[in-house]
C-alpha positions as CSV (number, residue, x, y, z in Angstrom):
1,M,1.5,75.1,31.2
2,L,-0.3,72.4,29.2
3,D,-4.1,72.7,29.6
4,L,-5.2,69.2,30.2
5,Q,-8.9,69.9,29.4
6,D,-7.9,71.4,26.0
7,R,-5.9,68.1,25.3
8,L,-9.0,66.0,26.3
9,D,-11.2,68.2,24.1
10,E,-8.8,67.7,21.2
11,L,-8.9,63.9,21.7
12,K,-12.7,63.9,21.6
13,E,-12.7,66.0,18.4
14,L,-10.3,63.6,16.8
15,G,-12.4,60.6,17.9
16,L,-9.5,59.3,20.0
17,Y,-10.9,59.9,23.5
18,R,-11.4,56.7,25.5
19,R,-13.0,55.8,28.8
20,M,-13.2,52.7,30.9
21,R,-16.4,50.6,30.9
22,M,-17.4,48.5,33.8
23,V,-17.7,44.8,33.5
24,S,-19.6,43.0,36.3
25,G,-19.0,39.3,37.0
26,P,-16.4,36.9,35.6
27,Q,-15.0,37.1,32.1
28,G,-17.0,34.9,29.7
29,P,-18.6,35.0,26.2
30,R,-21.3,37.2,27.7
31,V,-20.8,39.8,30.4
32,L,-22.6,42.6,32.2
33,L,-21.2,45.9,30.7
34,D,-22.2,49.0,32.5
35,G,-25.1,47.1,33.9
36,R,-26.5,45.6,30.7
37,P,-25.8,42.1,29.2
38,V,-23.6,42.1,26.0
39,L,-21.9,39.5,23.9
40,L,-18.2,40.0,24.4
41,L,-15.9,40.0,21.3
42,C,-13.0,42.1,22.5
43,S,-11.5,39.9,25.3
44,D,-8.1,38.2,25.0
45,N,-9.4,35.4,27.2
46,C,-9.5,33.3,24.0
47,L,-9.6,29.8,25.6
48,G,-12.2,30.8,28.2
49,L,-9.9,29.9,31.1
50,A,-10.3,33.1,33.1
51,D,-13.6,31.8,34.6
52,H,-12.8,28.1,34.5
53,P,-13.8,26.4,37.8
54,R,-10.3,24.8,38.3
55,V,-8.5,28.0,37.6
56,R,-10.7,30.0,40.0
57,Q,-10.4,27.4,42.7
58,A,-6.6,27.3,42.4
59,A,-6.4,31.1,42.9
60,A,-8.7,30.9,45.9
61,D,-6.8,28.1,47.5
62,A,-3.5,29.9,46.9
63,A,-4.8,33.0,48.7
64,L,-5.6,31.0,51.8
65,R,-2.3,29.1,51.8
66,W,0.2,31.7,50.6
67,G,-1.5,35.0,51.1
68,A,-2.6,37.7,48.7
69,G,0.8,39.0,47.6
70,A,4.5,38.1,47.4
71,G,5.6,41.0,49.5
72,S,8.7,42.0,47.7
73,A,10.7,41.7,44.5
74,R,11.9,38.3,43.5
75,L,15.6,39.2,44.1
76,V,14.7,40.3,47.7
77,S,12.2,38.1,49.6
78,G,9.4,37.7,47.0
79,N,10.6,34.5,45.4
80,M,8.1,31.8,46.3
81,T,7.6,28.1,45.8
82,L,4.7,28.7,43.4
83,H,6.9,30.8,41.2
84,R,9.4,28.0,40.7
85,R,6.6,25.5,40.1
86,L,5.1,27.6,37.4
87,E,8.5,28.3,35.8
88,E,9.2,24.6,35.6
89,R,5.7,23.9,34.1
90,L,6.1,26.8,31.6
91,A,9.5,25.6,30.4
92,A,8.2,22.1,29.8
93,F,5.2,23.5,27.9
94,L,7.3,25.9,25.8
95,G,10.0,23.4,25.2
96,T,12.7,25.7,26.6
97,P,15.5,24.7,29.1
98,T,14.1,27.1,31.7
99,A,11.6,29.9,32.2
100,L,11.5,33.1,34.3
101,L,8.5,34.8,35.7
102,F,7.9,38.6,35.7
103,G,5.1,40.5,37.4
104,S,3.5,41.3,34.1
105,A,4.2,40.9,30.4
106,Y,5.0,44.6,30.1
107,L,7.6,44.3,32.9
108,A,9.1,41.4,31.0
109,A,9.4,43.4,27.8
110,V,10.9,46.5,29.4
111,G,13.2,44.4,31.5
112,V,14.5,41.8,29.0
113,I,15.1,44.0,25.9
114,P,17.3,46.5,27.8
115,A,19.1,43.6,29.4
116,L,20.0,42.2,25.9
117,A,20.6,45.4,24.0
118,R,22.7,48.2,25.4
119,P,23.7,51.7,24.2
120,G,25.9,51.4,21.1
121,E,24.1,48.2,20.0
122,I,21.2,47.8,17.6
123,V,17.7,46.5,18.0
124,F,15.7,45.6,14.8
125,A,12.0,45.7,15.5
126,D,9.0,45.0,13.3
127,E,7.0,48.2,12.9
128,R,3.8,46.5,14.0
129,N,5.2,45.0,17.2
130,A,3.1,45.2,20.4
131,P,3.5,48.5,22.3
132,A,5.3,46.9,25.2
133,L,8.0,45.7,22.8
134,L,8.4,49.1,21.4
135,D,8.8,50.6,24.8
136,G,11.4,48.0,25.8
137,C,13.3,48.8,22.6
138,R,13.4,52.5,23.2
139,L,14.2,52.2,26.9
140,S,17.2,50.0,26.1
141,G,19.2,53.0,24.9
142,A,20.3,51.0,21.9
143,E,19.8,52.3,18.3
144,V,16.3,51.2,17.3
145,V,15.8,50.3,13.6
146,T,12.3,49.5,12.5
147,Y,11.8,47.3,9.5
148,R,8.6,47.2,7.4
149,H,6.0,44.9,8.8
150,A,6.9,41.2,8.1
151,D,9.2,42.3,5.3
152,V,12.2,39.9,5.5
153,D,14.0,41.5,2.5
154,H,13.9,44.9,4.3
155,L,15.3,43.4,7.5
156,H,18.0,41.6,5.5
157,W,19.1,44.9,4.0
158,A,19.1,46.5,7.4
159,L,21.1,43.8,9.0
160,R,23.7,44.0,6.3
161,D,23.9,47.7,6.9
162,A,24.6,47.1,10.7
163,D,28.3,46.4,10.0
164,G,28.5,43.5,12.5
165,R,27.4,45.5,15.5
166,A,25.8,43.5,18.4
167,A,22.2,43.3,17.6
168,L,18.8,41.8,18.6
169,I,15.7,41.1,16.4
170,V,12.5,41.7,18.3
171,T,9.1,40.5,16.9
172,S,5.7,39.6,18.0
173,T,4.8,36.1,16.8
174,V,1.1,37.0,16.3
175,F,0.7,40.7,15.8
176,P,-1.8,42.1,18.3
177,V,-3.8,44.4,16.0
178,D,-4.3,42.4,12.8
179,G,-3.7,38.8,14.1
180,D,-1.2,37.9,11.3
181,V,1.8,35.7,12.0
182,A,5.4,36.7,11.7
183,P,7.6,35.0,9.2
184,L,9.6,33.2,12.0
185,P,11.6,30.7,9.9
186,E,13.0,33.5,7.7
187,L,13.7,35.7,10.7
188,V,15.6,32.9,12.5
189,A,17.6,32.1,9.3
190,L,18.6,35.7,9.0
191,A,19.6,35.9,12.7
192,R,21.8,32.9,12.3
193,R,23.4,34.3,9.2
194,H,24.2,37.6,10.8
195,D,25.0,36.2,14.3
196,V,22.3,38.1,16.2
197,R,19.7,37.0,18.8
198,V,16.0,36.7,18.3
199,L,13.3,37.7,20.9
200,A,9.8,36.4,20.0
201,D,6.8,37.6,21.9
202,E,4.1,34.9,22.1
203,A,1.5,37.1,23.8
204,H,-1.2,36.1,21.2
205,G,0.4,32.9,19.9
206,L,0.4,30.8,23.1
207,G,-2.8,28.9,23.3
208,A,-3.8,29.8,19.7
209,L,-1.2,28.1,17.5
210,G,1.1,25.1,17.5
211,P,0.7,21.6,18.8
212,G,-1.4,21.7,22.0
213,G,-1.4,25.5,21.8
214,R,2.4,25.8,22.4
215,G,2.6,28.9,20.2
216,A,3.8,30.1,16.9
217,V,7.4,29.2,17.5
218,A,6.4,25.5,18.0
219,D,4.0,25.8,15.1
220,A,6.9,26.8,12.8
221,G,9.0,23.9,14.0
222,L,11.5,26.2,15.7
223,D,11.9,24.6,19.1
224,G,15.3,25.5,20.5
225,E,16.0,28.0,17.6
226,V,14.7,31.2,19.2
227,D,16.9,32.7,21.9
228,V,14.2,34.3,24.0
229,V,10.5,33.5,24.0
230,C,8.4,35.9,26.1
231,G,4.7,36.1,26.7
232,T,1.9,36.7,29.1
233,L,-0.4,34.6,31.4
234,G,-3.1,37.2,30.7
235,T,-4.4,36.2,27.3
236,A,-5.0,32.5,26.5
237,L,-4.2,31.4,30.0
238,G,-6.8,33.8,31.4
239,G,-4.8,35.2,34.3
240,Y,-2.0,37.7,34.9
241,G,1.8,37.8,34.7
242,G,4.7,37.7,32.3
243,Y,7.2,35.0,31.4
244,V,10.4,34.4,29.5
245,G,11.5,31.1,28.1
246,C,15.3,30.7,27.5
247,D,18.4,28.7,28.4
248,G,20.0,28.7,31.8
249,T,22.7,31.2,31.0
250,M,20.2,33.6,29.6
251,A,18.0,33.2,32.7
252,R,20.9,33.9,35.1
253,H,21.8,37.0,33.0
254,L,18.3,38.3,33.1
255,L,18.1,37.8,36.9
256,N,21.0,40.1,37.2
257,A,20.4,42.6,34.4
258,A,16.6,43.0,34.1
259,R,15.6,45.8,36.4
260,P,12.1,44.6,37.2
261,M,13.5,41.6,39.0
262,A,14.9,43.9,41.7
263,A,12.5,46.9,41.3
264,S,9.0,45.5,41.2
265,T,7.0,43.2,43.4
266,A,6.8,39.6,42.3
267,L,3.8,38.0,40.8
268,P,1.1,37.3,43.5
269,P,0.8,33.7,44.5
270,T,-2.9,33.7,43.4
271,A,-1.9,34.6,39.9
272,A,0.9,32.0,39.9
273,A,-1.5,29.3,41.0
274,A,-4.1,30.3,38.4
275,G,-1.4,30.1,35.7
276,L,-0.5,26.6,36.9
277,A,-4.1,25.5,36.8
278,A,-4.7,27.1,33.4
279,L,-1.7,25.2,31.9
280,E,-3.0,22.0,33.4
281,V,-6.4,22.5,31.8
282,L,-4.9,23.4,28.4
283,E,-2.7,20.3,28.4
284,A,-5.7,18.1,29.4
285,Q,-8.0,19.7,26.9
286,P,-6.1,20.6,23.8
287,R,-9.4,20.5,21.9
288,R,-9.9,24.1,23.1
289,V,-7.2,25.2,20.7
290,D,-9.0,23.5,17.8
291,R,-12.3,24.9,18.9
292,L,-10.7,28.4,18.9
293,A,-9.5,28.0,15.3
294,D,-12.9,26.6,14.2
295,N,-14.7,29.6,15.8
296,A,-12.4,32.1,14.1
297,D,-13.1,30.5,10.8
298,A,-16.8,30.5,11.5
299,L,-16.8,34.2,12.4
300,R,-14.9,35.1,9.2
301,T,-17.4,33.0,7.2
302,E,-20.3,34.8,8.8
303,L,-18.8,38.3,8.3
304,A,-18.2,37.4,4.6
305,R,-21.7,36.3,4.3
306,E,-22.8,39.7,5.5
307,G,-20.8,41.3,2.7
308,L,-17.7,42.2,4.5
309,E,-14.3,41.5,2.9
310,L,-11.6,40.4,5.4
311,P,-7.8,40.1,5.1
312,A,-6.4,36.6,4.9
313,A,-5.5,35.5,8.4
314,E,-5.0,32.4,10.5
315,T,-5.7,33.3,14.1
316,H,-8.5,34.2,16.4
317,I,-8.0,38.0,15.9
318,V,-10.3,39.4,13.2
319,T,-10.0,42.9,12.0
320,L,-12.1,45.3,9.8
321,A,-10.4,48.4,8.4
322,V,-12.5,51.5,8.9
323,E,-9.7,54.0,8.5
324,D,-11.2,57.0,10.3
325,A,-11.1,56.9,14.1
326,R,-14.4,58.7,14.5
327,R,-16.2,56.2,12.4
328,A,-14.5,53.4,14.3
329,G,-16.0,54.8,17.4
330,R,-19.4,55.0,15.9
331,V,-19.2,51.3,14.9
332,V,-18.4,50.4,18.5
333,E,-21.3,52.4,19.8
334,A,-23.8,51.1,17.2
335,A,-22.8,47.5,17.9
336,L,-23.1,48.1,21.7
337,D,-26.6,49.4,21.1
338,D,-27.4,46.0,19.6
339,G,-25.7,44.1,22.5
340,V,-22.3,43.3,21.0
341,Y,-19.1,44.7,22.5
342,V,-16.2,45.0,20.0
343,D,-13.1,47.3,20.2
344,A,-11.8,50.1,18.1
345,V,-8.0,50.3,17.5
346,C,-7.1,53.9,16.8
347,P,-3.9,56.0,16.7
348,P,-1.4,56.0,18.2
349,L,-1.7,52.2,18.3
350,V,-2.0,52.2,14.5
351,P,-0.9,54.9,12.0
352,D,-3.3,57.7,11.2
353,G,-5.9,56.7,8.7
354,E,-5.7,53.0,9.6
355,A,-8.2,52.6,12.4
356,R,-9.6,49.1,12.9
357,I,-12.5,47.3,14.5
358,R,-10.9,44.4,16.3
359,L,-12.8,41.3,17.2
360,T,-11.4,38.5,19.3
361,V,-13.0,35.1,19.2
362,M,-13.2,32.8,22.2
363,A,-13.2,29.0,22.2
364,T,-16.3,29.2,24.4
365,H,-18.4,31.2,21.9
366,T,-21.2,29.3,20.3
367,R,-21.8,29.3,16.6
368,A,-25.2,31.1,17.2
369,E,-23.3,33.8,19.1
370,L,-20.9,34.3,16.3
371,R,-23.7,34.5,13.7
372,E,-25.3,37.1,15.9
373,A,-22.1,39.1,16.2
374,A,-21.5,39.1,12.5
375,R,-25.0,40.5,11.8
376,V,-24.7,43.2,14.4
377,V,-21.2,44.3,13.4
378,A,-22.2,44.5,9.7
379,R,-25.3,46.5,10.6
380,A,-23.2,48.8,12.8
381,A,-20.7,49.4,10.0
382,R,-23.5,50.4,7.7
383,V,-25.0,52.7,10.3
384,A,-21.6,54.3,10.8
385,G,-21.3,54.9,7.0
386,V,-18.2,52.7,6.7
387,E,-17.4,51.4,3.2
388,M,-16.4,47.7,3.8
389,S,-16.5,46.5,0.2
390,S,-12.7,46.3,-0.4
391,S,-10.0,44.5,1.4
392,P,-8.4,46.5,4.2
393,P,-5.0,48.1,3.4
394,L,-3.1,45.9,5.8
395,A,0.6,45.9,6.0
396,A,0.0,42.7,7.9
397,V,-0.4,40.6,4.8
398,R,2.6,42.1,3.0
399,R,5.4,39.5,2.9
400,P,8.1,38.6,0.4
401,A,6.8,35.9,-1.9
402,V,10.1,34.1,-1.8
403,F,13.1,34.6,0.5
404,D,16.3,32.7,-0.3
405,I,18.8,33.0,2.6
406,D,21.6,32.0,0.3
407,A,20.8,34.5,-2.4
408,E,23.0,37.5,-3.2
409,E,22.6,40.5,-0.9
410,P,19.3,42.4,-1.6
411,S,19.5,45.3,-3.9
412,E,19.1,48.8,-2.3
413,A,17.0,49.9,-5.3
414,G,13.4,50.5,-4.1
415,V,14.1,49.6,-0.5
416,R,13.2,52.2,2.1
417,R,15.8,52.7,4.7
418,P,14.5,51.5,8.1
419,A,13.6,54.2,10.5
420,V,16.1,55.0,13.3
421,F,14.9,56.4,16.6
422,D,17.0,58.4,19.0
423,V,15.7,57.8,22.5
424,D,14.8,61.1,24.3
425,A,12.1,62.3,26.5
426,D,9.7,63.1,23.6
427,D,10.1,59.5,22.3
428,L,9.3,58.0,25.6
429,Q,6.3,60.3,26.1
430,E,5.0,59.3,22.6
431,A,5.5,55.6,23.3
432,A,3.6,55.9,26.6
């Protein structure tokens, strides 16, 4: 029998052991962490809406009017008026014919992907996709082919090799670890050429990119060109829940084929009301999106001034490569000692030897706070013995310089065959 304490000791030795810290009070630029005040730079509440007065009041009012929970799955008795209102508002915001709510973004991913890709079919997934997308792909039972990160030529070769089998391309729009943006126009062009569907996850794109914060799909001018746009209410919108934007036929199919619709309790009315209010604030105050981008640029400038080289990026997610997980943990602890809370991203979320320090900017941070954070993080990196003088070895910035959709088929010379995963118990345990 597996000795769990031995496994825990092994994780500690490798620098991979994690524990939960306690945040007291609402989410904001500064919080009480384990009883002490810290500057928060690892929250995905990037627009500062989690503690916005209108959002908080909407959730409180919904609890009094509709109760604390939905009581059942949406396909049973859990479908409520607030769900339909939020779906209509989301569809209008996303520019999709309709939208469908799920209890969480994870449930959306593991429900929608298996509903669109079945055994005998193929899913093509970027190797740096969010973990929820990876789990959804593997749970589908379809053949899962991973292509090199943001490498359109590699995907082109893999699609040609699929021999016309029914397929789905799955990608994050803004990748969660490094904050880089997927080459969406090229992906959509490839999908149309090979007659496959595209699922784009806007978990970190909504509220950060595009006109009014409508996301990376809108930013790329691809309204109506992506088959399924999924995402979360838990990042830029500051709440909780998952959604899918699609056409009516797709929505009806998902209602009948996505298992979480019948097997999990619907989104609580408090979360739906908070999502509605957050969308209203975002639409009324689009300057928050500009402020977020300005703050991200400011943090990168301050980190560079401290002597740290950063990868080229265009979002509010800022990463520093530290390679070794143990050193990443030391950076986090040293920064905490100076009152700044950042996060370490370590295996299995990234490959061995590619640990990161991940900083996430908020629109509500002040420039003084960002300057403070840069000084503290640079000092913590030096204390931890991290060499930060060269650019991180990020696959995130590796893209083909030119991709011509009408060009001849790509040569196989020098192209690594995409990895193919057979779904079994070991795979699912590893994905978890």
